[in-house]
C-alpha positions in Angstrom: 21.8 109.6 84.3 20.5 110.6 80.9 21.7 114.2 80.9 21.8 116.1 77.7 25.4 116.3 76.5 27.4 118.4 79.0 30.6 120.2 77.9 31.8 120.1 81.5 32.7 116.4 81.1 34.9 114.5 78.7 33.6 111.5 76.8 34.7 109.0 79.5 33.0 111.0 82.2 29.9 111.6 80.1 29.6 107.8 79.6 29.8 107.4 83.3 27.0 109.9 83.8 24.8 108.1 81.3 24.9 105.0 83.5 23.6 106.8 86.6 20.0 106.6 87.6 17.8 109.1 85.8 15.1 111.4 87.0 13.4 114.7 86.2 12.8 117.5 88.7 11.8 121.1 88.5 11.3 124.1 90.8 9.8 127.5 90.5 9.0 130.6 92.4 5.5 132.1 92.7 3.9 135.0 94.6 4.7 134.4 98.3 6.2 131.0 97.7 8.2 128.4 95.9 7.8 124.7 95.0 9.9 121.7 93.9 8.6 118.5 92.3 10.0 115.4 90.8 9.0 112.0 89.3 9.3 108.7 91.1 11.3 106.6 88.6 15.0 105.6 89.1 16.5 104.0 86.0 19.7 102.1 85.2 20.0 102.4 81.4 16.7 101.0 80.0 15.9 99.2 83.2 13.5 100.8 85.8 15.3 100.2 89.0 12.6 101.8 91.3 9.1 103.1 90.9 9.0 104.7 94.4 12.3 106.7 94.4 12.2 109.7 96.7 13.7 112.7 94.9 12.2 115.6 96.8 13.5 116.1 100.3 12.5 118.5 103.1 15.7 120.0 104.7 13.9 122.2 107.2 10.6 123.9 107.7 11.2 126.3 104.8 13.7 124.6 102.4 13.4 121.6 100.0 15.8 119.9 97.6 15.1 118.2 94.3 17.7 115.7 93.1 18.8 114.2 89.8 21.7 111.8 89.2 23.3 109.4 91.5 20.9 108.5 94.3 23.7 107.6 96.8 25.5 110.9 96.2 22.2 112.9 96.5 21.2 111.1 99.7 24.6 111.8 101.3 24.4 115.5 100.3 20.9 115.9 101.7 21.9 114.4 105.1 25.1 116.5 105.2 23.1 119.7 104.4 20.6 119.0 107.1 23.4 118.6 109.7 25.3 121.6 108.5 22.2 123.9 108.6 21.3 122.8 112.1 24.9 123.5 113.2 24.8 126.9 111.4 21.7 127.8 113.3 23.1 126.8 116.7 26.3 128.7 116.1 24.7 131.9 114.7 21.5 131.9 116.7 19.3 132.6 113.6 17.9 130.5 110.8 20.1 130.1 107.7 18.7 131.6 104.5 18.0 129.6 101.3 21.1 131.2 99.8 23.2 129.8 102.6 21.9 126.3 101.9 22.6 126.6 98.2 26.0 128.2 98.7 27.0 125.5 101.2 26.1 122.7 98.7 27.9 124.5 95.9 31.1 124.9 98.0 31.1 121.2 98.9 30.5 120.1 95.3 33.1 122.5 93.8 35.7 121.3 96.2 35.1 117.7 95.2 35.0 118.6 91.5 38.4 120.3 91.7 39.8 117.2 93.4 38.5 115.1 90.4 36.0 113.4 92.7 32.7 115.0 91.6 29.3 114.3 93.1 27.3 113.0 90.1 24.2 115.0 90.8 22.3 118.1 89.8 20.3 119.8 92.7 17.5 122.3 93.0 17.2 124.1 96.3 13.9 125.9 96.8 12.1 127.6 99.6 11.0 130.8 101.3 12.9 132.8 103.9 12.8 136.4 105.3 14.2 137.7 102.0 11.5 136.1 99.9 11.1 133.1 97.5 14.2 131.4 96.0 15.2 128.7 93.6 18.9 127.8 93.4 20.4 125.4 90.8 23.6 123.6 91.7 25.6 121.7 89.0 28.0 118.8 89.4 30.9 121.3 89.2 29.6 123.4 92.1 28.1 126.1 89.9 25.3 128.1 91.6 22.6 130.1 89.9 19.6 131.9 91.2 16.6 131.3 88.9 12.9 132.0 88.7 12.4 128.4 87.5 14.5 125.5 86.3 14.4 121.8 85.5 17.0 119.1 85.9 17.6 115.5 84.9 16.8 113.5 81.8 13.5 115.3 81.0 15.0 118.8 81.3 14.3 119.9 77.8 10.7 118.8 77.8 9.8 120.3 81.1 11.7 123.6 80.6 9.8 124.3 77.4 6.5 124.2 79.2 7.8 126.4 82.0 9.4 128.9 79.5 6.1 129.3 77.7 3.8 129.8 80.6 5.8 131.0 83.6 5.1 134.5 85.2 6.7 135.8 88.4 3.3 136.7 90.0 1.6 133.3 89.7 -0.6 132.3 92.6 0.0 129.0 94.4 -2.6 126.9 92.5 -1.6 128.2 89.1 2.1 127.6 89.9 1.3 124.1 91.2 -0.7 123.3 88.0 2.1 124.6 85.8 4.7 122.5 87.6 2.6 119.4 87.3 1.9 120.0 83.6 5.6 120.6 82.9 6.6 117.4 84.6 3.8 115.4 83.0 5.3 116.4 79.6 8.5 114.7 80.6 6.6 111.7 81.9 4.9 111.3 78.6 8.0 111.6 76.4 11.1 110.6 78.4 11.4 106.9 79.2 13.6 107.6 82.3 10.8 109.6 83.9 7.6 108.2 85.3 5.6 106.4 88.0 4.1 109.5 89.6 4.9 112.9 91.0 6.0 114.1 94.5 6.7 117.6 95.7 6.8 120.3 98.3 5.2 123.7 98.3 6.4 126.4 100.7 4.1 129.4 101.2 4.9 132.5 103.3 2.1 133.5 105.6 3.1 136.5 107.7 6.1 135.4 109.7 5.4 131.7 109.2 6.1 129.3 106.3 3.4 126.7 105.5 4.4 123.5 103.8 2.2 121.5 101.6 2.9 118.1 100.0 2.2 117.0 96.4 1.5 113.3 95.7 0.1 112.2 92.4 -0.1 108.5 91.4 0.1 107.7 87.7 
C-alpha cells in the first residue's frame, strides 16, 4: 500500500505497508444520502496486479464499505462485519446503525493492533440510517472518526484536495456524485497505484426507505 508516511508505524512496519496492494477510495455525505467510491486497480509495488479489484462492498441495504490496503484483510473484515450485523439484528430485533457498524470494525481492529497483529487496511463506512447520513473512517490502529467526507489510500492527498475545495453539506445527489467522481479522477490522473475505472454505491433516504444506486465507470 502506498500510504503517505504514517507516524503510527515504525520504519519496518511502514516498509511492510508499502508492499501492500494500493488503491484510492473516498466517501462523502450529501443531503439525504451518502456515497462511497473507489478505483479498480490493485498494485504490488510498480506492478498492476489487478484491473478489476472490487473495493466497494455493500454490507446491507443501507451501508457500504470502501477499502484500501491488504485485499485479504479487507475481504475478511467485510465478511465478518456482514455476519456480525445480521447477528446483531437478530439478537436486538432492530437494524444496527451505521455507527454500530463503524464501532464494531474499530473494536476488532484496535484489539488486533494492541496484540501487534494489525489489519493492514484503512476503511470507509458510509450509509444512511434513521439518524441520517454518515461517513466513518477506521484506521489500522482501530481509530474511528465521523466525517463529512474523507479519502483513503495512495491517492488520498490528491482526492482530498478536490473535496476540500468544493464540498458543501447540502449538496444534492447528482452534485455529490459528480464531485466524488471528479476527486477520484484526479487521483487516477496523477497516482500510478490508482486506475482502471471507478465503482461505487450511493445510498439515498426516501421516506422510511433507503434506495441504493451503483456507480460503474470504465476508463
